[in-house]
MIDOKOL-160583 format. One line per 5 residues: number of its first residue (from 1); their letters; for each residue x, y, z of C-alpha. Coordinates in steps of 0.5 Angstrom, whole numbers, plus 500, padded with zeros to 3 digits. Last residue first. Layout:
residues N
NUM) A) X Y Z; ... $
***
This chain:
residues 985
985) SLFRQ) 455 677 363; 461 679 359; 456 677 353; 452 682 354; 457 687 354 $
980) EPAKR) 459 688 348; 451 689 346; 451 695 351; 448 694 357; 441 696 361 $
975) SLPAY) 435 697 356; 438 690 352; 438 686 358; 438 680 353; 432 675 353 $
970) DQLLT) 433 669 348; 441 671 349; 442 672 356; 437 667 357; 441 662 353 $
965) ALTFY) 447 663 356; 445 662 364; 440 656 362; 447 652 359; 451 654 364 $
960) TTSLE) 447 651 370; 447 645 365; 454 645 366; 454 646 373; 448 641 375 $
955) WNVSD) 451 636 370; 458 637 374; 455 636 381; 452 630 379; 458 627 375 $
950) WVGQH) 462 627 381; 457 625 386; 456 619 382; 465 618 381; 465 619 388 $
945) NERCS) 474 621 390; 476 618 382; 473 625 380; 477 629 383; 478 634 388 $
940) LSRMA) 470 632 392; 471 639 395; 474 643 389; 467 641 385; 462 643 390 $
935) RLYYD) 466 650 391; 465 650 383; 457 648 383; 457 653 390; 459 659 386 $
930) IAKHY) 455 657 379; 449 658 383; 451 664 386; 452 666 379; 446 664 377 $
925) YLAEE) 442 667 384; 446 675 382; 443 673 374; 436 673 376; 436 679 381 $
920) PSFEG) 440 683 375; 434 681 370; 434 678 364; 428 682 360; 421 682 360 $
915) RNDDA) 417 674 360; 411 674 356; 408 667 359; 401 669 359; 400 669 366 $
910) PVGSH) 406 674 367; 414 672 369; 418 676 373; 423 672 372; 426 672 379 $
905) AQACI) 422 666 382; 427 662 377; 433 666 380; 430 664 387; 430 656 384 $
900) RMLKG) 436 657 381; 439 659 388; 436 652 391; 439 648 386; 446 651 388 $
895) TNCLL) 445 650 395; 443 643 394; 450 642 390; 454 645 397; 450 640 400 $
890) LAKNT) 452 634 396; 459 637 396; 459 637 404; 457 630 403; 462 628 399 $
885) SDGIA) 468 632 404; 466 628 410; 472 631 414; 468 630 421; 467 638 422 $
880) EFDKM) 466 639 415; 460 635 416; 457 639 420; 459 645 418; 455 643 411 $
875) GKEFF) 449 641 415; 448 648 418; 449 652 411; 445 647 408; 439 649 414 $
870) AFSKK) 439 655 414; 439 656 405; 432 652 407; 429 657 412; 431 662 408 $
865) WLEQE) 429 660 402; 422 658 405; 422 665 408; 423 668 401; 416 664 399 $
860) AISVF) 413 666 404; 415 674 403; 411 673 395; 416 674 390; 413 678 384 $
855) TKVKE) 409 676 378; 402 673 381; 399 668 379; 403 662 384; 402 655 384 $
850) TQMTA) 409 653 380; 413 658 385; 409 655 391; 412 648 389; 419 650 389 $
845) SQNMY) 418 654 395; 416 647 398; 422 643 395; 426 648 397; 423 647 405 $
840) YVGME) 423 639 405; 431 640 401; 433 644 407; 430 639 412; 432 633 409 $
835) NRING) 440 637 408; 439 638 416; 437 631 418; 443 629 414; 449 634 417 $
830) LRKLV) 445 632 424; 446 624 423; 453 625 421; 454 630 426; 451 624 432 $
825) QALQD) 456 619 428; 462 623 429; 460 624 436; 460 616 437; 467 615 435 $
820) SADDK) 469 621 440; 465 620 446; 470 619 452; 473 625 452; 468 629 452 $
815) LAHSV) 463 625 456; 462 628 462; 463 636 460; 458 636 455; 460 635 447 $
810) LLEYA) 456 628 447; 450 631 450; 449 636 446; 449 632 441; 444 628 443 $
805) AEYCK) 440 633 444; 442 636 437; 440 629 434; 433 629 438; 432 636 435 $
800) SSVFL) 433 635 429; 428 628 428; 423 632 432; 423 637 427; 423 633 422 $
795) QYEPD) 417 630 425; 414 636 426; 415 637 417; 413 630 416; 405 632 419 $
790) MALDT) 401 626 421; 405 626 428; 407 619 433; 408 622 439; 417 619 442 $
785) AMNFA) 420 627 442; 415 631 444; 413 625 450; 420 625 453; 419 628 459 $
780) QCSSE) 412 625 461; 414 618 465; 410 621 470; 415 618 475; 416 614 481 $
775) RHLSH) 410 609 481; 408 610 473; 415 606 471; 411 600 476; 405 601 472 $
770) LIEQD) 409 602 466; 413 595 467; 405 592 467; 403 595 461; 409 593 457 $
765) EKTQY) 408 586 460; 401 585 458; 403 587 451; 401 593 447; 399 595 441 $
760) SYEEQ) 398 603 440; 405 604 435; 403 599 430; 397 601 428; 399 608 427 $
755) YAARN) 405 606 422; 400 602 418; 395 607 418; 401 612 416; 404 607 410 $
750) NANQA) 404 613 405; 408 618 409; 414 614 408; 419 620 409; 417 623 415 $
745) LMLQI) 417 616 419; 424 615 416; 426 621 420; 422 620 426; 425 613 426 $
740) DGCLS) 433 615 426; 432 622 432; 429 617 436; 435 612 435; 439 618 435 $
735) LCQSH) 435 620 443; 437 612 445; 444 613 443; 445 620 447; 442 616 453 $
730) FLLVQ) 447 610 452; 453 615 452; 449 618 458; 448 611 462; 456 610 460 $
725) PHLAG) 458 616 463; 455 615 470; 449 619 472; 450 623 478; 443 622 482 $
720) GICCY) 437 617 481; 429 616 482; 427 621 477; 433 619 472; 431 612 471 $
715) ADYCQ) 424 613 471; 426 618 465; 430 612 462; 424 607 463; 419 613 459 $
710) LSLKI) 425 613 454; 425 605 452; 418 605 452; 418 611 447; 423 607 444 $
705) YRLAR) 419 602 444; 413 604 440; 417 609 435; 420 601 433; 413 599 433 $
700) GYKLL) 410 605 429; 417 605 424; 417 596 422; 422 598 417; 425 591 419 $
695) NTAAD) 431 594 421; 427 600 425; 423 593 428; 431 591 430; 433 598 433 $
690) SLVYY) 426 598 438; 427 592 440; 434 593 442; 432 600 445; 427 596 449 $
685) AKSAK) 432 591 451; 436 598 454; 431 601 457; 430 595 461; 436 594 464 $
680) LFLQL) 436 601 466; 430 601 470; 432 594 473; 439 597 475; 435 603 479 $
675) KMQHQ) 430 600 482; 435 594 484; 438 600 488; 433 604 490; 430 597 493 $
670) WTGPI) 437 596 497; 436 603 499; 441 609 499; 435 613 497; 428 611 500 $
665) MGSRT) 422 609 497; 416 612 498; 413 612 492; 414 618 489; 422 618 492 $
660) PHKQD) 424 620 499; 429 625 499; 436 625 499; 437 624 492; 444 624 489 $
655) AQLPG) 446 631 486; 449 634 480; 444 631 475; 447 629 468; 444 634 462 $
650) VRELL) 440 630 457; 433 632 462; 434 639 460; 434 638 453; 428 634 453 $
645) PSIGK) 424 639 457; 427 645 453; 423 641 447; 416 642 448; 417 650 448 $
640) EAACG) 420 649 442; 414 645 439; 409 649 441; 413 655 437; 412 651 431 $
635) RGASR) 405 650 431; 404 652 425; 407 647 421; 401 642 423; 401 638 428 $
630) DEYKL) 396 632 427; 396 630 435; 398 622 438; 396 619 444; 400 612 447 $
625) PIPIN) 394 610 451; 396 606 457; 392 599 457; 388 596 462; 389 590 466 $
620) PDVAP) 396 593 469; 390 597 473; 393 605 475; 390 608 481; 394 615 481 $
615) LDSEK) 399 615 486; 398 616 494; 405 614 497; 406 607 499; 410 606 505 $
610) KISGD) 412 598 506; 417 598 499; 417 590 499; 412 589 493; 415 594 489 $
605) VAKLG) 422 590 489; 419 584 488; 415 587 482; 420 590 480; 425 584 480 $
600) KLVYN) 418 580 476; 419 586 471; 425 585 470; 425 578 468; 420 578 463 $
595) LVHRC) 423 584 461; 430 581 459; 426 575 456; 423 579 451; 429 582 449 $
590) REEKD) 431 575 448; 426 574 444; 426 580 440; 433 579 438; 431 572 435 $
585) QSVPF) 438 568 434; 435 565 440; 439 561 445; 434 559 452; 439 556 457 $
580) ACGPR) 435 548 458; 428 547 460; 428 541 464; 428 533 463; 430 530 470 $
575) ILQTS) 437 526 470; 439 520 471; 446 519 469; 447 513 471; 454 514 475 $
570) KYKEP) 457 508 477; 456 504 483; 459 496 483; 465 500 481; 469 495 486 $
565) VSLEG) 464 491 491; 466 494 498; 459 498 497; 456 492 495; 456 490 503 $
560) VSRIV) 452 496 505; 446 492 502; 440 494 498; 442 500 497; 436 504 496 $
555) AVAKS) 433 509 491; 429 515 491; 425 513 497; 417 513 498; 417 507 494 $
550) DDQPS) 421 503 499; 417 505 505; 411 499 503; 418 495 504; 417 497 512 $
545) NSGSS) 424 497 514; 425 494 521; 427 497 528; 433 500 532; 433 506 533 $
540) SDDSD) 441 510 534; 444 517 535; 451 517 537; 453 514 531; 451 520 526 $
535) EELDE) 455 520 520; 455 525 515; 458 524 508; 459 529 503; 458 528 496 $
530) DEERG) 461 526 489; 460 529 482; 464 524 478; 468 528 472; 465 529 465 $
525) DNSYS) 458 528 464; 453 527 470; 448 532 467; 445 537 472; 438 538 475 $
520) DESGC) 432 542 477; 432 548 471; 436 544 466; 443 543 465; 447 546 460 $
515) ARLSE) 448 543 453; 445 549 449; 449 553 453; 456 549 451; 453 549 443 $
510) GGDDD) 453 557 443; 460 557 446; 463 552 440; 460 557 436; 454 558 433 $
505) EQPED) 453 566 434; 449 569 439; 447 576 436; 449 583 439; 448 588 444 $
500) LQFLE) 443 584 447; 447 578 450; 441 575 454; 445 573 461; 443 580 465 $
495) SLMYH) 436 579 466; 437 572 470; 442 577 474; 436 582 474; 432 576 477 $
490) ASAII) 437 573 482; 437 580 484; 430 581 485; 429 574 488; 435 576 493 $
485) QPHRD) 432 583 495; 425 580 495; 425 575 501; 420 574 506; 414 576 502 $
480) QDLLK) 418 573 495; 418 567 499; 424 563 497; 426 556 494; 423 556 486 $
475) VCNLL) 427 563 486; 434 559 488; 432 554 483; 431 559 477; 438 562 480 $
470) LTRIT) 441 556 480; 439 554 473; 441 560 470; 448 560 473; 450 554 470 $
465) GYHKR) 447 556 463; 451 562 462; 457 559 465; 460 556 458; 459 564 457 $
460) NESAK) 467 564 458; 471 570 459; 465 575 461; 461 570 466; 467 569 469 $
455) LMLNC) 464 575 475; 457 571 474; 460 565 476; 461 568 482; 454 571 483 $
450) AVKYL) 451 564 481; 455 561 487; 452 567 491; 446 566 489; 445 558 490 $
445) LVAVP) 449 559 497; 443 563 499; 438 559 497; 440 553 500; 442 557 507 $
440) LTFPN) 434 559 506; 431 552 505; 435 548 509; 429 549 514; 424 546 511 $
435) HSKEE) 418 549 514; 419 555 509; 417 551 504; 410 550 506; 407 544 508 $
430) EAEEC) 402 540 503; 404 533 506; 406 533 498; 410 539 497; 414 536 504 $
425) LTTLD) 415 529 501; 418 533 494; 422 537 499; 425 531 504; 428 527 497 $
420) YLKVI) 429 520 500; 435 516 499; 436 509 503; 441 505 506; 439 497 507 $
415) DSGSA) 444 493 513; 440 495 519; 443 495 525; 441 502 527; 437 504 521 $
410) KFLWY) 440 508 514; 438 514 512; 440 519 506; 435 525 507; 435 529 500 $
405) THGEK) 433 537 501; 431 539 494; 435 546 491; 438 542 485; 435 536 483 $
400) TCNSK) 439 530 481; 441 527 487; 441 520 485; 447 519 480; 451 523 485 $
395) LFSLI) 449 520 491; 449 513 488; 457 515 485; 459 518 492; 457 512 495 $
390) NQAID) 460 507 490; 467 511 489; 468 512 497; 466 505 499; 471 502 493 $
385) KVVRT) 477 506 496; 476 504 503; 476 496 499; 483 499 497; 485 501 504 $
380) SFTSN) 484 495 506; 483 493 513; 486 491 519; 484 492 526; 485 487 531 $
375) ELHPI) 492 487 530; 494 494 526; 495 493 519; 491 499 517; 495 503 521 $
370) DETKI) 501 502 518; 501 507 512; 499 512 517; 506 511 522; 505 509 529 $
365) MEYKQ) 508 511 535; 507 508 542; 506 511 549; 505 508 556; 501 507 562 $
360) VIGNV) 497 514 564; 492 512 569; 485 514 567; 482 507 569; 487 504 566 $
355) HFCMV) 491 508 560; 494 508 553; 497 514 549; 497 513 542; 501 518 538 $
350) LEPVN) 500 517 531; 504 520 525; 505 522 518; 499 527 518; 497 530 512 $
345) CMLND) 490 532 515; 485 528 511; 490 523 510; 491 522 520; 483 523 521 $
340) LWYDI) 482 518 515; 488 513 519; 485 514 525; 478 513 524; 479 506 519 $
335) GTLIN) 483 504 526; 477 505 531; 472 502 526; 477 496 525; 477 496 533 $
330) IPKNN) 483 497 537; 483 493 543; 480 495 549; 484 493 556; 489 499 555 $
325) DRLKL) 483 505 554; 486 509 548; 488 516 548; 490 519 542; 495 525 539 $
320) SVAPY) 496 526 532; 503 528 529; 506 533 526; 513 536 523; 515 528 523 $
315) RGGGF) 521 523 527; 518 525 534; 514 532 535; 509 537 533; 502 537 535 $
310) IPMNS) 496 537 531; 488 537 534; 484 535 530; 478 540 528; 477 539 522 $
305) GVLMH) 472 541 515; 473 538 509; 472 541 502; 473 534 497; 475 532 491 $
300) IDEFT) 474 524 489; 479 522 484; 483 518 489; 482 522 495; 484 529 494 $
295) WMINR) 483 534 500; 482 541 500; 483 542 508; 478 547 512; 482 548 519 $
290) VFDNR) 481 550 526; 473 549 524; 468 554 525; 465 556 519; 459 560 521 $
285) LGQSN) 452 557 519; 450 556 525; 443 561 525; 446 567 528; 454 567 525 $
280) EGENF) 450 566 517; 446 571 519; 450 576 521; 454 575 514; 449 574 508 $
275) LAPLN) 442 576 512; 446 583 514; 450 584 508; 444 583 504; 440 587 507 $
270) QEQPV) 432 585 508; 429 589 514; 425 584 518; 430 579 518; 429 572 517 $
265) ATVQG) 427 567 522; 427 560 518; 434 558 520; 432 557 528; 428 551 526 $
260) LAYKS) 435 548 526; 437 547 532; 444 549 533; 444 553 540; 440 548 542 $
255) DMPVS) 446 543 543; 443 537 539; 442 530 544; 446 524 543; 443 517 542 $
250) EQKCA) 446 510 543; 446 504 540; 452 500 544; 456 500 538; 456 507 536 $
245) SEEEA) 457 508 544; 463 506 542; 465 508 536; 464 515 538; 468 514 544 $
240) DSSSF) 474 512 541; 473 518 535; 473 523 542; 468 529 544; 467 535 546 $
235) TTPWS) 462 539 545; 457 537 550; 461 540 556; 463 536 562; 461 538 569 $
230) SSFEQ) 455 532 571; 459 526 568; 465 527 572; 464 525 579; 460 519 576 $
225) AGSDE) 464 516 572; 471 517 578; 465 513 581; 465 508 578; 472 507 577 $
220) DGDNL) 474 507 585; 469 502 586; 473 497 582; 479 498 585; 485 502 583 $
215) TDEVP) 491 500 586; 497 502 582; 498 508 587; 498 515 584; 503 520 580 $
210) EAACD) 502 527 580; 498 531 575; 503 535 570; 501 543 570; 509 544 567 $
205) GNISY) 506 540 561; 501 544 558; 499 542 552; 499 534 553; 496 536 560 $
200) YLFKS) 490 539 556; 489 533 551; 489 529 557; 484 533 561; 479 533 555 $
195) LIAKQ) 480 525 554; 479 524 561; 472 529 560; 470 525 554; 471 518 556 $
190) YWHEK) 467 519 563; 461 523 559; 461 517 555; 461 511 561; 455 516 565 $
185) SKKKR) 450 514 559; 448 518 553; 440 518 553; 435 516 549; 429 520 545 $
180) QWKQD) 423 516 544; 419 516 536; 414 510 536; 416 504 532; 415 501 526 $
175) MLRQY) 421 505 523; 419 507 516; 412 509 520; 415 512 525; 419 516 520 $
170) FDKLW) 413 518 516; 410 520 521; 416 526 524; 416 528 516; 409 530 517 $
165) TWDGT) 411 533 524; 416 537 520; 414 543 524; 408 543 529; 414 549 534 $
160) QSSRM) 413 545 540; 413 538 538; 417 539 531; 422 541 536; 423 534 539 $
155) FLEQI) 423 532 532; 428 536 528; 433 534 535; 431 526 533; 433 527 526 $
150) DLEDL) 439 529 526; 441 531 520; 448 532 519; 451 535 514; 453 534 506 $
145) LLTRG) 453 539 500; 454 535 494; 458 540 488; 457 539 481; 451 545 481 $
140) VRHVA) 449 546 488; 446 539 491; 444 538 497; 445 532 502; 442 531 509 $
135) MSVHS) 445 526 513; 442 520 517; 446 514 519; 445 509 524; 450 504 527 $
130) KSYPI) 451 498 525; 459 499 522; 463 496 517; 459 497 511; 457 504 513 $
125) KLLKK) 465 506 515; 466 510 508; 460 514 511; 462 515 518; 469 518 516 $
120) INESD) 466 524 511; 461 525 516; 467 526 521; 471 530 516; 465 535 516 $
115) SVVDV) 462 536 509; 463 539 502; 464 534 496; 466 535 489; 469 541 488 $
110) DDGIC) 471 545 482; 465 545 479; 460 548 483; 463 551 489; 470 552 489 $
105) DIFDY) 470 559 488; 465 560 494; 471 559 499; 468 562 505; 460 561 504 $
100) AMGFS) 461 554 502; 465 552 508; 459 555 513; 454 551 508; 459 545 510 $
95) SFPKG) 456 547 517; 449 547 516; 447 542 522; 453 544 527; 457 538 528 $
90) KSSSG) 454 532 534; 460 528 534; 464 534 536; 471 534 532; 478 534 537 $
85) LVTTG) 479 539 541; 478 545 538; 471 546 541; 475 548 548; 477 555 545 $
80) ASGLQ) 475 557 538; 482 562 538; 486 555 536; 489 549 540; 496 552 541 $
75) PNERL) 493 559 543; 490 556 549; 483 557 551; 481 555 559; 477 548 559 $
70) WNAPP) 483 546 563; 488 550 564; 490 547 572; 490 540 570; 483 536 571 $
65) LKLDT) 484 530 576; 482 524 572; 488 523 568; 492 520 574; 499 520 571 $
60) KEQLL) 501 513 572; 507 514 567; 509 521 566; 506 524 561; 509 526 554 $
55) AYASP) 508 534 553; 505 535 546; 510 539 541; 509 545 538; 504 545 532 $
50) PPAAC) 504 553 527; 498 557 531; 491 554 529; 486 558 525; 488 554 519 $
45) YKVVA) 485 555 512; 486 552 505; 490 547 507; 492 542 501; 491 534 503 $
40) RSKIE) 493 529 498; 492 522 498; 492 516 493; 492 510 495; 497 505 492 $
35) SSSSC) 499 497 491; 505 495 490; 507 495 498; 510 499 503; 510 507 501 $
30) IASDQ) 511 513 504; 511 519 499; 512 526 501; 511 533 497; 513 538 501 $
25) KSDDQ) 509 545 500; 511 552 501; 512 554 495; 505 551 492; 502 558 494 $
20) ANDRP) 496 558 488; 491 555 492; 491 560 497; 491 560 504; 486 564 508 $
15) IGPER) 489 568 515; 485 566 522; 491 564 525; 498 565 521; 499 558 516 $
10) CGNSD) 498 551 518; 503 547 514; 502 543 508; 504 537 507; 503 533 500 $
5) SMICM) 501 525 500; 501 519 496; 499 513 501; 502 507 498; 501 500 500 $
***
């Protein structure tokens, strides 16, 4: 037999150990035969100081006499005081959760099992022991958490609270007898007392006890046992005492301090730090182990908690110290116990102190690899390895539903091991899920693991499916009225899993999302998942197993002897079908998933706000009308007033909110922070929906979505303080998209009926989100920008104002250094909309010119020319700012066309079409047109830069020259110029 191990000394008390710090590790190999058991232990955390030499007690030392330092806290035993004197047989019911909270990075994938070392030992001794086993098993990702389930302590509490009565009835049917609680014997307390005193003597050599006479009759022994039976604290135990009490089938009560029912108490004010930290400590969820060890046993990776004292001295830097009765031989259970203790803590040597009736006789040193070959306790290490792999494979294959509480049970004296799903039994009994004391710790752990994976999700999207499963199961376990904070946060993280800014790629990452597990269970591909094992050697009940109760069991081991057969139990991948992570190429579907989770999060937050303000009565089932008005060009003044709130809302807010919001929400609370995140997430989802609808030419739908997006942003601003630059950048994108949609609506006036129908439609989900928004804001700030108007001029005006607002935001102090790319896009849009408006007013003037009957130019025409020219001028400046010479040339060309229209208006053609001489005004405007065309040619530089625009400008220039020449020839200004001057004009 060969034991391969890595020895790791403890670090300073209370200092965590880093996985990557392998420099301090000293590899050692202890071999004695051809077979090999691989064991590796790495100390992740150690609260005890470096081991110091133990005190060798004199022969005839009386351990019944207490040392001077007895029960006092000693640094060598760790800061936990008396609790470090060997692992307690009755650990806290949530000890594995305490370790999981501290080492959250390991949970879900890297570790197979998290448990107390005592639970591990008891499960591996099942085929050799007749003692009772009762353990709770929980699954979190690929990790299994095991904790002792003191069924009798549970029933004692149920008689007072009324909880778990269904389990008590089921247990009585299972055992075919009435439940009764058994008491410990005096011998049990006597053994604990002398063990405690022995350890205190061993760490304090200056307080050695006095040797006694060899004569010690039986009467003295009995009196000694009685003397210490009432003074011994219940937190101490020894492996020997546990095994002896297991053989005697005794029951040990759980300290009421760690009663299971206490976990159901939830603080009234939901606060994450208080819930996750103070709640853990008060409910027995704190990690109180002296050492947390990452133990790899063959291919099983376990995070183990141990309180075993480790001393220095001997041939090795670390030894374990055990006390044995010289009159009682070491049995196989004790041998396995000692061997596993040393393996888990990577201790190479065992020091055994023998006593008779509390009188020290001798010491004996035993190497760890020699323990399996001791007389009367010989066992095969390969069989122990097979037992471990079989038990863990059995649990892995059957504990598949995440969030469920499983109960691994073996009656005392029985060879049958059964696994029950207590969550399912509880549902069948129609009891509330809050009556399960494991509900809150499991839900919090699922949430914490999901939060930890979210930090890694940006690097590896393969975590998405696991995160979704964790969060969905977390939400299932919790009551929204009692835990709204966790539920709201979980739904927000679920919404974060869906990528809104880019389509899902059909690559390896996408395939991994499709292959992820269901909501309730996990597939068993990859390495096997093992479970920590809990044991309850002091809780014992004799009885038979009723065959009729087998139907309630998830799985059954018919005989513990099967566990010794190599690979008897393998992973069968019995996984329940469930809902896989939804992967869709459709943006709208992804956004709808996001909005669904946002709505659930908002409901959780709204339900937790105690103070309600006088809000308008809004029924979420009644659609909120999205009204529109047909606005004429004459309403420009009203429009200018309507744009001012838009520009005011654009700027970053200067101060944080200090007063309660409209709904009575207090700034700085978790509700306030969560609503900010949910409102912003909803705004982004609606923005993506609007952008997708724009690409599909569904402009009515696009305007509806951008309206909802800006309403979410308005609510965000109403409850928020200073805005982050990234939020301001996003808002500028929303304004730009709104401008794009209004421009498209203006250019596609023929489909107004279809756009109106798309704009008016609302889903129930949108109505409910609006209802939540109206609790905090009137959502009216952006109505002017998002209303569906029937006037193209007004739509163009709104579009330009949206672009202007986006531009003002991007050049503000908050974004002047972070928005160069987006600023160029907005300037291009500004130049484009100003060109569109210039063309619109130019065409209006041309139409007016064809319809007029008078020969003079009207004031209305001149106003249209001024508007058109002003927009062309602004547009050229915008394109010039970004170096866009091609579009600048187009605007110069359009300005030249405007000049030609002005020239034609001054031709003075009467109704009978008999025009007079070529006027000076005509000459002026034609020459201006030529000048603009020439500037356009210079802007393009050469034809190769843009052939189409060059040819268009060249054509306009040539036709202008031709028209001017024709007019000079046909309608020569004879009254003003000499014949020789006519051709020089």
